[in-house]
All heavy atoms as an XYZ file, in Angstrom:
989
protein
N     147.043    146.013    111.573
C     146.098    147.126    111.566
C     145.481    147.225    112.899
O     145.121    146.251    113.533
C     145.039    146.839    110.427
C     144.193    148.058    110.083
S     142.937    147.754    108.817
C     143.791    147.023    107.497
N     145.256    148.427    113.361
C     144.638    148.666    114.684
C     143.107    148.302    114.583
O     142.564    148.135    113.527
C     144.775    150.120    115.087
O     143.982    150.918    114.198
N     142.510    148.173    115.772
C     141.067    147.922    115.812
C     140.301    149.051    115.068
O     139.369    148.759    114.351
C     140.574    147.849    117.272
C     141.066    146.568    117.914
O     141.403    145.592    117.191
O     141.000    146.497    119.163
N     140.758    150.315    115.278
C     140.120    151.403    114.578
C     140.297    151.225    113.056
O     139.365    151.467    112.290
C     140.656    152.747    115.055
C     140.009    153.892    114.333
C     138.717    154.293    114.732
C     140.573    154.544    113.262
C     138.066    155.355    114.063
C     139.969    155.620    112.630
C     138.707    155.983    113.047
N     141.470    150.813    112.636
C     141.728    150.612    111.229
C     140.802    149.517    110.688
O     140.346    149.644    109.535
N     140.641    148.458    111.453
C     139.700    147.406    111.017
C     138.268    147.942    110.876
O     137.610    147.593    109.908
C     139.698    146.216    112.034
C     141.035    145.445    112.035
O     141.759    145.553    111.033
O     141.273    144.732    113.027
N     137.817    148.724    111.833
C     136.524    149.323    111.817
C     136.333    150.202    110.603
O     135.379    150.142    109.828
C     136.190    150.074    113.085
C     134.923    150.884    112.997
C     136.094    149.093    114.286
N     137.413    151.033    110.409
C     137.316    151.956    109.246
C     137.345    151.197    107.938
O     136.558    151.532    107.011
C     138.573    152.907    109.318
C     138.543    154.020    108.318
S     137.120    155.067    108.579
C     137.281    156.090    107.123
N     138.191    150.152    107.820
C     138.204    149.372    106.596
C     136.862    148.704    106.319
O     136.384    148.710    105.206
C     139.322    148.342    106.656
C     139.630    147.644    105.348
C     140.144    148.644    104.285
O     141.029    149.474    104.536
N     139.678    148.525    103.087
N     136.216    148.192    107.424
C     134.907    147.570    107.290
C     133.864    148.618    106.840
O     133.032    148.331    105.971
C     134.473    146.957    108.586
C     135.190    145.724    108.927
O     135.859    145.101    108.021
O     135.074    145.236    110.097
N     133.950    149.783    107.335
C     132.969    150.829    106.995
C     133.179    151.220    105.536
O     132.196    151.449    104.807
C     133.102    152.062    107.902
C     132.515    151.835    109.279
C     132.476    153.083    110.121
C     131.804    152.869    111.448
N     130.374    152.612    111.365
N     134.417    151.362    105.138
C     134.699    151.682    103.740
C     134.189    150.563    102.810
O     133.576    150.861    101.768
C     136.169    151.864    103.520
S     136.872    153.375    104.231
N     134.405    149.308    103.163
C     133.971    148.206    102.325
C     132.447    148.162    102.277
O     131.891    147.963    101.211
C     134.534    146.926    102.856
C     134.225    145.649    102.052
C     134.725    145.730    100.617
C     134.801    144.429    102.764
N     131.818    148.316    103.418
C     130.335    148.310    103.453
C     129.776    149.434    102.614
O     128.730    149.247    101.922
C     129.817    148.346    104.883
C     130.065    146.963    105.594
O     130.179    145.956    104.936
N     130.199    147.073    106.904
N     130.398    150.619    102.685
C     129.950    151.711    101.875
C     130.102    151.392    100.359
O     129.198    151.655     99.570
C     130.650    153.030    102.222
C     130.159    154.171    101.391
C     128.941    154.779    101.696
C     130.906    154.729    100.382
C     128.457    155.857    100.961
C     130.461    155.782     99.656
C     129.229    156.347     99.937
N     131.268    150.791    100.036
C     131.495    150.466     98.599
C     130.514    149.451     98.120
O     129.952    149.536     96.995
C     132.898    149.905     98.462
N     130.102    148.504     98.941
C     129.107    147.513     98.590
C     127.729    148.222     98.339
O     127.055    147.960     97.371
C     128.959    146.428     99.655
C     130.200    145.556     99.685
C     127.671    145.572     99.448
C     130.341    144.664    100.873
N     127.402    149.159     99.199
C     126.164    149.918     99.018
C     126.217    150.710     97.700
O     125.224    150.764     96.975
C     125.936    150.887    100.188
C     125.599    150.122    101.466
C     124.977    151.068    102.464
N     123.650    151.503    102.026
C     122.967    152.460    102.667
N     123.459    153.146    103.699
N     121.784    152.823    102.196
N     127.332    151.269     97.412
C     127.539    152.054     96.154
C     127.323    151.149     94.954
O     126.651    151.503     94.008
C     128.815    152.814     96.196
C     129.154    153.351     94.785
C     128.813    154.006     97.154
N     128.021    150.002     94.968
C     127.912    149.059     93.856
C     126.445    148.642     93.622
O     125.923    148.712     92.491
C     128.776    147.827     94.100
C     128.427    146.710     93.094
C     130.269    148.204     94.025
N     125.752    148.340     94.723
C     124.356    147.973     94.589
C     123.433    149.114     94.149
O     122.565    148.941     93.313
C     123.842    147.438     95.921
C     124.431    146.052     96.250
O     124.825    145.280     95.350
N     124.580    145.761     97.536
N     123.747    150.304     94.629
C     122.981    151.478     94.194
C     123.219    151.773     92.723
O     122.237    152.078     91.984
C     123.357    152.739     95.014
C     122.721    154.012     94.626
C     121.215    154.005     94.637
C     123.223    155.192     95.511
N     124.435    151.699     92.289
C     124.716    151.928     90.874
C     124.058    150.889     89.978
O     123.574    151.263     88.865
C     126.230    152.010     90.627
S     126.940    153.473     91.411
N     124.033    149.678     90.392
C     123.324    148.626     89.654
C     121.840    149.018     89.522
O     121.244    148.888     88.461
C     123.508    147.248     90.295
C     122.916    146.109     89.473
C     123.700    145.910     88.207
O     124.960    145.830     88.229
N     123.011    145.872     87.112
N     121.231    149.452     90.613
C     119.837    149.873     90.618
C     119.662    151.051     89.673
O     118.708    151.107     88.892
C     119.414    150.260     92.052
C     118.157    151.091     92.139
C     116.905    150.474     91.951
C     118.244    152.469     92.271
C     115.772    151.270     92.028
C     117.087    153.245     92.351
C     115.842    152.630     92.209
N     120.570    152.008     89.785
C     120.471    153.191     88.901
C     120.536    152.810     87.419
O     119.837    153.363     86.580
C     121.524    154.217     89.251
C     121.350    154.933     90.594
C     122.624    155.691     90.983
C     120.162    155.914     90.553
N     121.475    151.916     87.105
C     121.592    151.462     85.727
C     120.352    150.656     85.288
O     119.830    150.944     84.162
C     122.823    150.600     85.581
C     124.143    151.336     85.647
O     124.221    152.505     85.306
N     125.193    150.669     86.072
N     119.917    149.732     86.064
C     118.814    148.868     85.658
C     117.456    149.563     85.671
O     116.689    149.431     84.757
C     118.785    147.610     86.558
C     119.971    146.725     86.420
O     120.749    146.891     85.441
O     120.154    145.822     87.281
N     117.172    150.264     86.751
C     115.833    150.798     86.993
C     115.670    152.221     86.441
O     114.574    152.641     85.990
C     115.452    150.756     88.495
C     115.485    149.384     89.085
C     114.470    148.433     88.453
O     113.345    148.896     88.152
O     114.774    147.240     88.309
N     116.675    153.035     86.592
C     116.559    154.492     86.239
C     117.287    154.754     84.956
O     117.175    155.951     84.446
C     117.163    155.371     87.358
C     116.525    155.156     88.714
C     115.134    155.711     88.737
C     114.504    155.590     90.126
N     113.238    156.287     90.184
N     117.976    153.836     84.402
C     118.723    154.022     83.133
C     119.644    155.265     83.270
O     119.863    156.009     82.358
C     117.806    154.204     81.922
C     116.825    153.043     81.750
C     117.555    151.779     81.588
C     116.513    150.613     81.392
N     116.944    149.304     81.909
N     120.242    155.405     84.501
C     121.149    156.470     84.763
C     122.574    155.863     84.787
O     122.940    155.197     85.753
C     120.830    157.120     86.128
C     121.859    158.188     86.527
C     122.082    159.230     85.455
O     121.156    159.984     85.116
O     123.220    159.310     84.991
N     123.267    156.118     83.726
C     124.563    155.504     83.561
C     125.767    156.415     83.873
O     126.706    155.999     84.483
C     124.772    154.921     82.145
C     123.661    153.989     81.784
C     122.597    154.366     80.908
C     123.616    152.683     82.304
C     121.617    153.462     80.549
C     122.623    151.791     81.964
C     121.616    152.180     81.124
N     125.632    157.654     83.432
C     126.767    158.566     83.594
C     127.083    158.953     85.012
O     128.199    158.848     85.500
C     126.600    159.770     82.709
C     126.649    159.450     81.223
C     126.546    160.611     80.333
C     126.566    160.136     78.888
N     126.601    161.191     77.975
N     126.036    159.442     85.739
C     126.276    159.809     87.148
C     126.551    158.557     87.995
O     127.403    158.568     88.857
C     125.091    160.599     87.709
C     124.904    161.885     86.904
C     125.305    160.931     89.137
C     123.640    162.687     87.229
N     125.876    157.501     87.660
C     126.105    156.199     88.364
C     127.603    155.783     88.238
O     128.196    155.288     89.186
C     125.140    155.089     87.898
N     128.125    155.980     87.019
C     129.527    155.615     86.838
C     130.462    156.498     87.676
O     131.422    155.992     88.232
C     129.881    155.741     85.366
C     131.287    155.268     85.007
O     131.650    154.139     85.424
O     132.078    156.074     84.463
N     130.162    157.752     87.759
C     131.003    158.698     88.554
C     130.902    158.308     90.018
O     131.931    158.268     90.700
C     130.469    160.101     88.339
C     130.658    160.655     86.965
C     132.106    161.065     86.709
O     133.050    160.433     87.173
N     132.308    162.037     85.867
N     129.666    158.032     90.496
C     129.502    157.596     91.889
C     130.226    156.302     92.171
O     130.884    156.090     93.213
C     128.052    157.496     92.215
C     127.710    156.978     93.684
C     128.296    157.919     94.714
C     126.252    156.777     93.815
N     130.131    155.352     91.181
C     130.801    154.061     91.347
C     132.314    154.270     91.524
O     132.926    153.663     92.456
C     130.525    153.216     90.103
C     130.967    151.787     90.161
C     130.128    150.806     90.597
C     132.256    151.437     89.847
C     130.501    149.440     90.697
C     132.701    150.106     89.920
C     131.828    149.142     90.349
O     132.207    147.827     90.402
N     132.887    155.103     90.709
C     134.324    155.312     90.763
C     134.747    155.950     92.092
O     135.698    155.493     92.730
C     134.786    156.211     89.612
C     134.683    155.484     88.298
C     134.957    156.525     87.158
N     134.693    155.963     85.843
C     135.641    155.418     85.083
N     136.877    155.365     85.504
N     135.289    154.926     83.921
N     134.044    157.032     92.498
C     134.458    157.762     93.712
C     134.076    156.919     94.972
O     134.853    156.822     95.927
C     133.823    159.115     93.790
O     132.425    159.052     93.836
N     132.912    156.285     94.990
C     132.473    155.581     96.149
C     133.234    154.317     96.460
O     133.439    153.978     97.598
N     133.775    153.634     95.441
C     134.564    152.476     95.694
C     136.066    152.831     95.860
O     136.798    152.071     96.472
C     134.475    151.463     94.491
O     134.852    152.095     93.283
C     133.040    150.930     94.385
N     136.447    153.971     95.446
C     137.802    154.446     95.606
C     138.141    154.817     97.086
O     139.303    154.805     97.470
C     138.037    155.640     94.704
O     139.355    156.071     94.801
N     137.159    155.135     97.855
C     137.359    155.551     99.263
C     138.120    154.414     99.986
O     139.182    154.640    100.562
C     136.034    155.915     99.954
C     135.343    157.067     99.290
C     136.256    156.178    101.416
C     133.873    157.247     99.702
N     137.538    153.260     99.923
C     138.140    152.103    100.638
C     139.428    151.673     99.997
O     140.340    151.201    100.701
N     139.473    151.689     98.677
C     140.708    151.276     98.051
C     141.881    152.149     98.429
O     143.022    151.641     98.697
C     140.525    151.342     96.518
N     141.710    153.452     98.507
C     142.764    154.324     98.924
C     143.085    154.182    100.388
O     144.243    154.279    100.835
C     142.446    155.824     98.577
C     142.698    156.094     97.125
O     143.832    156.077     96.654
N     141.624    156.221     96.336
N     142.046    153.948    101.186
C     142.292    153.740    102.616
C     143.124    152.455    102.804
O     144.035    152.398    103.635
C     140.993    153.673    103.413
C     141.214    153.640    104.868
C     141.561    154.822    105.604
C     141.190    152.472    105.611
C     141.881    154.752    106.950
C     141.477    152.389    106.937
C     141.786    153.534    107.597
O     142.102    153.531    108.946
N     142.768    151.419    102.062
C     143.572    150.154    102.167
C     145.011    150.434    101.725
O     145.919    149.844    102.343
C     142.920    149.111    101.265
N     145.204    151.200    100.704
C     146.561    151.537    100.272
C     147.309    152.257    101.379
O     148.487    152.030    101.593
C     146.550    152.427     99.062
C     147.025    151.794     97.809
C     147.159    152.774     96.716
O     148.197    153.461     96.542
O     146.168    152.870     95.929
N     146.612    153.134    102.121
C     147.240    153.906    103.201
C     147.781    152.974    104.303
O     148.740    153.292    104.949
C     146.253    154.871    103.809
N     147.133    151.818    104.474
C     147.569    150.896    105.529
C     148.974    150.307    105.221
O     149.584    149.778    106.117
C     146.547    149.756    105.684
C     145.163    150.258    106.065
C     145.125    151.228    107.246
O     145.647    150.938    108.297
N     144.650    152.421    107.000
N     149.388    150.431    103.979
C     150.694    149.908    103.629
C     151.634    151.042    103.156
O     152.492    150.842    102.299
C     150.589    148.869    102.504
S     149.795    147.357    103.082
N     151.366    152.236    103.608
C     152.110    153.395    103.204
C     153.573    153.242    103.528
O     153.943    152.581    104.529
C     151.576    154.643    103.912
N     154.415    153.799    102.731
C     155.893    153.667    102.909
C     156.419    154.720    103.862
O     157.574    154.630    104.309
C     156.631    153.716    101.569
C     156.424    155.014    100.843
C     156.301    152.507    100.708
C     157.270    155.151     99.578
N     155.594    155.705    104.195
C     156.038    156.752    105.112
C     154.762    157.391    105.733
O     153.661    157.153    105.228
C     156.835    157.829    104.397
O     155.982    158.585    103.544
N     155.009    158.173    106.742
C     153.877    158.863    107.400
C     153.208    159.843    106.407
O     152.013    159.944    106.388
C     154.313    159.575    108.673
C     153.268    160.016    109.559
N     152.430    159.108    110.280
C     152.778    161.227    109.820
C     151.534    159.777    110.949
N     151.718    161.061    110.680
N     154.053    160.526    105.667
C     153.486    161.457    104.633
C     152.711    160.753    103.575
O     151.686    161.245    103.118
C     154.583    162.335    104.011
C     155.089    163.391    105.034
O     154.374    163.788    105.929
N     156.297    163.828    104.737
N     153.186    159.554    103.185
C     152.439    158.730    102.203
C     151.070    158.332    102.796
O     150.086    158.365    102.106
C     153.269    157.519    101.827
C     152.630    156.706    100.684
O     152.032    157.342     99.756
O     152.730    155.467    100.758
N     151.071    157.959    104.067
C     149.837    157.587    104.751
C     148.836    158.803    104.724
O     147.685    158.645    104.320
C     150.114    157.207    106.208
C     148.829    156.981    107.008
C     148.172    155.764    106.897
C     148.333    157.969    107.811
C     147.007    155.544    107.681
C     147.162    157.725    108.559
C     146.507    156.545    108.441
N     149.321    159.940    105.060
C     148.469    161.160    105.085
C     147.929    161.433    103.681
O     146.731    161.692    103.493
C     149.260    162.373    105.591
C     149.598    162.233    107.080
C     148.472    163.670    105.374
C     150.576    163.222    107.653
N     148.781    161.326    102.677
C     148.346    161.572    101.292
C     147.288    160.585    100.847
O     146.255    160.994    100.232
C     149.526    161.513    100.345
N     147.392    159.303    101.168
C     146.441    158.300    100.755
C     145.135    158.479    101.493
O     144.031    158.405    100.906
C     146.979    156.890    101.031
C     148.208    156.542    100.283
C     147.937    156.301     98.800
C     149.167    155.707     98.173
N     149.685    156.494     97.070
N     145.166    158.806    102.772
C     143.943    159.052    103.550
C     143.241    160.313    103.013
O     141.986    160.341    102.843
C     144.235    159.132    105.054
C     142.957    159.554    105.802
C     144.683    157.796    105.561
N     144.024    161.288    102.639
C     143.443    162.535    102.131
C     142.780    162.250    100.770
O     141.734    162.836    100.489
C     144.482    163.636    101.988
C     143.887    164.945    101.684
C     143.181    165.642    102.699
C     144.003    165.527    100.396
C     142.575    166.873    102.415
C     143.383    166.755    100.142
C     142.684    167.401    101.153
O     142.089    168.624    100.850
N     143.350    161.386     99.943
C     142.667    161.040     98.694
C     141.345    160.361     98.994
O     140.343    160.617     98.335
C     143.603    160.113     97.806
C     144.779    160.940     97.297
C     142.828    159.542     96.634
C     145.886    160.096     96.699
N     141.336    159.485    100.038
C     140.045    158.851    100.403
C     139.024    159.896    100.821
O     137.873    159.797    100.454
C     140.269    157.912    101.608
O     140.975    156.798    101.253
N     139.501    160.890    101.539
C     138.593    162.001    101.963
C     138.035    162.745    100.719
O     136.856    163.040    100.685
C     139.348    162.932    102.892
C     138.599    164.195    103.343
C     137.312    163.914    104.019
C     139.510    165.064    104.193
N     138.876    163.086     99.753
C     138.481    163.761     98.553
C     137.457    162.914     97.788
O     136.455    163.435     97.310
C     139.691    164.109     97.683
C     140.512    165.221     98.286
C     141.819    165.400     97.580
C     141.768    165.470     96.081
N     143.015    165.791     95.420
N     137.730    161.599     97.708
C     136.791    160.718     96.986
C     135.391    160.662     97.726
O     134.363    160.571     97.105
C     137.356    159.322     96.841
C     138.595    159.234     95.926
C     138.328    159.575     94.481
O     137.172    159.435     94.013
O     139.283    159.961     93.789
N     135.464    160.691     99.044
C     134.254    160.640     99.856
C     133.441    161.940     99.580
O     132.227    161.902     99.420
C     134.617    160.476    101.337
S     133.174    160.269    102.425
N     134.155    163.034     99.577
C     133.462    164.311     99.340
C     132.822    164.308     97.931
O     131.722    164.809     97.721
C     134.462    165.481     99.495
C     133.787    166.735     99.952
O     132.988    166.703    100.917
N     134.097    167.796     99.278
N     133.551    163.792     96.973
C     132.967    163.675     95.611
C     131.757    162.782     95.604
O     130.736    163.089     94.981
C     134.009    163.155     94.635
C     133.543    163.049     93.223
C     134.499    162.497     92.192
O     135.722    162.578     92.472
O     134.047    162.042     91.131
N     131.800    161.697     96.319
C     130.630    160.789     96.417
C     129.428    161.517     96.993
O     128.298    161.351     96.506
C     130.944    159.581     97.218
O     131.977    158.824     96.661
N     129.650    162.329     97.988
C     128.536    163.111     98.593
C     127.931    164.054     97.534
O     126.708    164.189     97.470
C     129.085    163.931     99.750
C     129.375    163.162    101.018
C     130.262    163.934    101.981
C     128.091    162.695    101.707
N     128.764    164.616     96.715
C     128.252    165.463     95.616
C     127.350    164.730     94.678
O     126.285    165.168     94.334
C     129.454    166.138     94.871
C     128.950    166.875     93.678
C     128.479    168.172     93.734
C     128.975    166.263     92.370
C     128.032    168.817     92.621
C     128.567    166.928     91.257
C     128.066    168.190     91.408
O     127.609    168.849     90.254
N     127.819    163.536     94.225
C     127.063    162.770     93.269
C     125.755    162.273     93.920
O     124.696    162.239     93.238
C     127.862    161.547     92.756
C     129.073    161.970     91.962
C     130.342    161.590     92.153
C     129.089    162.819     90.771
N     131.167    162.161     91.254
C     130.453    162.927     90.355
C     128.087    163.489     90.071
C     130.814    163.653     89.230
C     128.497    164.199     88.947
C     129.809    164.288     88.530
N     125.784    161.940     95.186
C     124.551    161.517     95.870
C     123.556    162.697     95.938
O     122.320    162.507     95.694
C     124.856    160.981     97.263
C     125.594    159.684     97.282
C     126.084    159.402     98.702
C     124.705    158.535     96.813
N     124.062    163.899     96.191
C     123.136    165.018     96.227
C     122.571    165.297     94.852
O     121.340    165.568     94.710
C     123.946    166.294     96.689
C     124.246    166.317     98.109
C     125.152    167.536     98.478
O     125.862    168.088     97.615
N     125.089    167.902     99.745
N     123.375    165.210     93.814
C     122.866    165.423     92.474
C     121.845    164.334     92.076
O     120.755    164.679     91.508
C     124.054    165.352     91.478
C     123.735    165.619     90.058
C     123.066    166.984     89.875
C     124.920    165.511     89.153
N     122.050    163.068     92.422
C     121.117    162.064     92.127
C     119.797    162.284     92.861
O     118.699    162.093     92.306
C     121.661    160.721     92.550
C     122.738    160.151     91.619
C     123.481    158.990     92.288
C     122.097    159.695     90.300
N     119.853    162.767     94.112
C     118.635    163.080     94.849
C     117.915    164.299     94.243
O     116.674    164.214     94.043
C     118.945    163.391     96.316
C     117.793    163.749     97.167
N     116.702    162.951     97.305
C     117.537    164.884     97.826
C     115.814    163.560     98.054
N     116.304    164.736     98.396
N     118.624    165.359     93.964
C     118.011    166.580     93.450
C     117.446    166.402     92.016
O     116.598    167.163     91.634
C     118.977    167.741     93.513
C     119.270    168.167     94.930
C     119.957    169.441     95.046
C     120.234    169.838     96.509
N     119.048    170.301     97.207
N     117.928    165.379     91.291
C     117.365    165.124     89.975
C     116.295    164.058     89.975
O     115.843    163.622     88.959
C     118.499    164.742     88.970
O     119.229    163.603     89.474
C     119.466    165.884     88.736
N     115.900    163.632     91.168
C     114.833    162.640     91.263
C     115.228    161.232     91.001
O     114.310    160.362     90.934
N     116.490    160.953     90.928
C     116.884    159.528     90.684
C     116.916    158.704     91.985
O     116.918    157.476     91.901
C     118.307    159.476     90.043
C     118.442    160.273     88.757
C     117.579    159.717     87.688
C     117.809    160.538     86.409
N     116.901    160.079     85.335
N     117.015    159.411     93.126
C     116.903    158.748     94.412
C     115.801    159.323     95.266
O     115.607    160.551     95.240
C     118.248    158.936     95.192
C     119.483    158.341     94.727
C     120.630    158.692     95.645
C     119.382    156.831     94.556
N     115.049    158.468     95.903
C     114.004    158.978     96.823
C     114.700    159.591     98.047
O     115.856    159.315     98.280
C     113.121    157.810     97.303
O     113.888    156.908     98.098
C     112.455    157.094     96.090
N     113.914    160.323     98.806
C     114.436    160.936    100.020
C     115.000    159.850    100.941
O     116.080    159.971    101.514
C     113.340    161.710    100.738
C     113.838    162.443    101.972
C     112.762    163.231    102.603
C     113.256    163.902    103.871
N     112.267    164.710    104.589
N     114.275    158.727    101.085
C     114.691    157.661    101.958
C     116.013    157.043    101.488
O     116.907    156.772    102.238
C     113.592    156.574    102.099
C     113.946    155.486    103.050
C     112.811    154.445    103.144
O     111.796    154.545    102.482
N     113.006    153.474    104.023
N     116.096    156.739    100.168
C     117.327    156.147     99.602
C     118.497    157.094     99.848
O     119.576    156.675    100.237
C     117.148    155.904     98.112
C     116.187    154.769     97.783
C     115.862    154.744     96.296
O     115.691    155.870     95.658
N     115.702    153.583     95.684
N     118.273    158.365     99.529
C     119.283    159.360     99.664
C     119.785    159.526    101.101
O     120.998    159.455    101.353
C     118.773    160.718     99.163
C     119.654    161.885     99.488
C     120.854    162.057     98.830
C     119.331    162.777    100.477
C     121.739    163.126     99.102
C     120.148    163.859    100.789
C     121.343    164.044    100.097
N     118.880    159.687    102.012
C     119.282    159.958    103.431
C     120.060    158.787    104.043
O     121.000    159.048    104.799
C     118.040    160.222    104.263
C     117.454    161.623    103.973
C     116.194    161.954    104.725
O     115.626    161.080    105.411
O     115.758    163.130    104.666
N     119.702    157.572    103.735
C     120.441    156.462    104.270
C     121.841    156.384    103.817
O     122.752    156.302    104.658
C     119.676    155.160    103.862
O     120.387    154.056    104.298
N     122.114    156.417    102.523
C     123.443    156.298    102.040
C     124.264    157.595    102.270
O     125.465    157.516    102.502
C     123.521    155.804    100.560
C     124.923    155.333    100.190
C     123.005    156.936     99.600
C     125.026    154.547     98.907
N     123.608    158.718    102.222
C     124.269    159.967    102.455
C     124.776    160.019    103.905
O     125.887    160.500    104.168
C     123.370    161.114    102.190
C     124.043    162.514    102.080
C     124.590    162.907    100.885
C     124.161    163.314    103.163
C     125.244    164.104    100.738
C     124.806    164.584    103.071
C     125.341    164.922    101.862
O     125.997    166.158    101.743
N     124.010    159.521    104.852
C     124.423    159.515    106.234
C     125.696    158.619    106.416
O     126.582    158.956    107.134
C     123.293    158.998    107.119
N     125.743    157.499    105.725
C     126.895    156.669    105.746
C     128.162    157.401    105.184
O     129.221    157.319    105.769
C     126.682    155.349    104.968
C     125.823    154.377    105.678
O     125.466    154.586    106.820
O     125.512    153.344    105.045
N     127.939    158.102    104.090
C     129.060    158.812    103.499
C     129.530    159.994    104.378
O     130.748    160.217    104.548
C     128.675    159.366    102.137
N     128.618    160.654    105.041
C     128.964    161.733    105.976
C     129.755    161.150    107.157
O     130.714    161.747    107.624
C     127.714    162.395    106.503
C     127.146    163.476    105.582
C     128.006    164.752    105.560
O     128.680    165.065    106.577
O     128.017    165.412    104.556
N     129.358    159.977    107.669
C     130.127    159.381    108.729
C     131.509    159.048    108.293
O     132.510    159.325    109.047
C     129.412    158.086    109.229
C     130.156    157.409    110.352
C     129.521    156.118    110.799
O     128.685    155.517    110.036
O     129.842    155.662    111.896
N     131.711    158.453    107.148
C     133.011    158.212    106.616
C     133.832    159.487    106.496
O     135.016    159.504    106.864
C     132.882    157.538    105.189
C     132.702    156.024    105.182
C     132.562    155.594    103.707
C     133.819    155.272    105.851
N     133.222    160.542    105.997
C     133.895    161.820    105.853
C     134.408    162.330    107.173
O     135.565    162.714    107.287
C     132.975    162.837    105.172
C     133.638    164.200    104.981
C     132.709    165.159    104.314
C     133.356    166.522    104.173
N     132.484    167.497    103.547
N     133.545    162.269    108.201
C     133.979    162.750    109.520
C     135.150    161.907    110.062
O     136.111    162.467    110.631
C     132.782    162.681    110.533
C     131.768    163.790    110.325
C     130.755    163.832    111.449
N     130.044    162.626    111.666
C     128.935    162.299    110.979
N     128.439    163.102    110.088
N     128.322    161.137    111.185
N     135.070    160.581    109.842
C     136.152    159.741    110.304
C     137.429    160.012    109.551
O     138.534    160.060    110.155
C     135.725    158.260    110.169
C     134.637    157.888    111.101
S     133.978    156.229    110.734
C     135.203    155.231    111.614
N     137.379    160.226    108.269
C     138.534    160.473    107.432
C     139.164    161.815    107.771
O     140.369    161.971    107.857
C     138.236    160.418    105.947
C     137.938    158.988    105.435
C     137.204    159.049    104.096
C     139.223    158.187    105.363
N     138.346    162.830    108.082
C     138.805    164.135    108.517
C     139.574    163.988    109.852
O     140.674    164.506    109.974
C     137.686    165.143    108.659
C     137.153    165.547    107.319
C     138.099    166.370    109.529
C     135.864    166.403    107.341
N     139.012    163.186    110.767
C     139.662    162.977    112.045
C     141.024    162.273    111.891
O     142.003    162.650    112.500
C     138.715    162.129    112.912
O     139.341    161.847    114.167
N     141.039    161.244    111.051
C     142.297    160.482    110.810
C     143.340    161.433    110.197
O     144.518    161.472    110.587
C     142.066    159.267    109.904
C     141.213    158.216    110.613
C     143.382    158.639    109.435
C     140.612    157.188    109.724
N     142.935    162.258    109.212
C     143.810    163.184    108.548
C     144.370    164.189    109.539
O     145.605    164.433    109.563
C     143.102    163.860    107.388
O     142.655    162.849    106.478
C     144.076    164.763    106.623
N     143.522    164.784    110.323
C     143.973    165.785    111.284
C     144.916    165.155    112.322
O     145.973    165.759    112.611
C     142.765    166.368    112.023
C     142.016    167.374    111.259
C     140.855    168.004    112.045
C     140.069    168.968    111.261
N     138.942    169.550    112.063
N     144.551    164.015    112.836
C     145.471    163.332    113.809
C     146.830    162.983    113.216
O     147.879    163.197    113.855
C     144.840    162.021    114.294
O     143.672    162.325    115.042
N     146.807    162.511    111.976
C     148.079    162.153    111.296
C     148.926    163.384    111.076
O     150.148    163.373    111.232
C     147.786    161.382    110.014
N     148.302    164.484    110.628
C     149.003    165.706    110.404
C     149.617    166.278    111.738
O     150.729    166.763    111.716
C     148.143    166.758    109.743
C     147.914    166.483    108.260
C     147.112    167.564    107.628
N     147.019    167.353    106.207
C     146.154    167.907    105.445
N     145.248    168.783    105.881
N     146.127    167.634    104.101
N     148.821    166.185    112.749
C     149.329    166.687    114.041
C     150.515    165.845    114.522
O     151.507    166.373    115.069
C     148.208    166.636    115.134
C     147.172    167.727    114.952
C     145.963    167.565    115.837
O     145.758    166.549    116.474
N     145.152    168.593    115.855
N     150.388    164.537    114.325
C     151.488    163.652    114.737
C     152.751    164.002    113.889
O     153.889    164.040    114.405
C     151.100    162.185    114.520
C     152.163    161.202    114.880
C     151.709    159.800    114.729
C     152.776    158.791    115.022
N     152.388    157.432    114.726
N     152.512    164.218    112.559
C     153.691    164.564    111.713
C     154.314    165.840    112.169
O     155.563    165.969    112.119
C     153.189    164.654    110.273
N     153.519    166.849    112.520
C     154.093    168.140    112.903
C     154.776    168.123    114.269
O     155.690    168.863    114.505
C     153.063    169.221    112.847
O     152.097    169.029    113.866
N     154.355    167.169    115.130
C     154.960    167.084    116.421
C     156.297    166.344    116.412
O     157.102    166.536    117.316
C     154.012    166.437    117.430
O     153.889    165.029    117.145
N     156.552    165.554    115.377
C     157.805    164.802    115.280
C     158.776    165.485    114.317
O     159.903    165.054    114.194
C     157.637    163.381    114.875
C     156.892    162.613    115.973
C     156.907    163.195    113.560
N     158.302    166.515    113.611
C     159.197    167.212    112.656
C     160.225    168.050    113.385
O     159.860    168.580    114.433
C     158.370    168.080    111.719
O     157.518    167.288    110.898
N     161.388    168.162    112.868
C     162.457    168.905    113.533
C     162.164    170.448    113.458
O     161.464    170.980    112.712
C     163.729    168.590    112.747
C     163.298    167.920    111.509
C     161.924    167.501    111.649
């Protein structure tokens, strides 16, 4: 894995850890189980799909897996917004984790675009 891949994998893992801890807080303190479950699934799936992409069997498979990570990240952003707008997260809690998710999203968009450009430049 490249240095960038290591950094990206670390960012995904750290975000997943934050999501797991946030969902535990939401379950224990806010008694919010349904949205927390949705966030848990999407937020931890980002890194899992990115890890899968590292062992892709083809360039197209890599692109597909990274794109799934991007979709899961976008879904996580939605759940975070909903939690904030329903008062389950304070502004400070929301802004911190939302910024991390936005950073992941930008990175995943960049990886997806680069991979697609590479694929189109080598296609016959």
